[in-house]
Each structure stands twice: as C-alpha cells, then as structure tokens.
N, C-alpha and C positions, 0 to 999 in steps of 0.2 A: 796357223789359222785353218779352221775347217769350216767349209760352207755346207750347211744343211738346209733342206727344204721344209722342215717341220714348222708348223705355225707357232708352236710354243717350245722353247728350249730351256733346259735347266743344266747348268754346268757348275756343280758345287753349290755355292750360295748365290750365284748369279742366275736370274731368270730374265728371259727376253721373249718378245713376241714379234710377229711379222707385220707390225703396223698397228695403227690406232684401232682399227676395226676388231682386232683380236684382243685388245686390252681388257675387255670385260671377261672374255674367256680365260685369259691369263689370271685375272683376279680370282675367278671362281676355282680354277685349278690350284692356285696358291692357298686359298682358304681350305680347300679339301685336303691338301697336303698337311697344312698346319694342324687341322683337326685330327687327322690320323696320327701325327706325331704325338700330340698330347694324349690321345687315347692309348696309344701303344705304350707310352711311358707309365700309365697307370696299371698296366697288366703285370 
C-alpha cells in the first residue's frame, strides 16, 4: 500500500477522492477523462 496526499487518485480503473467535499471535483475530473477518451478514439 502506498499513501499519497493527492486529493484525487487514479490507479488503473479505480478512482478515489480525499473525502466527500472532493466528490464533485472527482466527478468533474472523471467526466473530463471520459470525454477525452471518446474524442481520442475518434481520431
């Protein structure tokens, strides 16, 4: 196990945040990631 101080962490297909207050930020980062993946797949 590795302890990190980042507010949002992605490890493969696992996404975690540093508590409920960061949950909205995590959701926005996830949506941005998914949108990029879909766009990159079209190129």
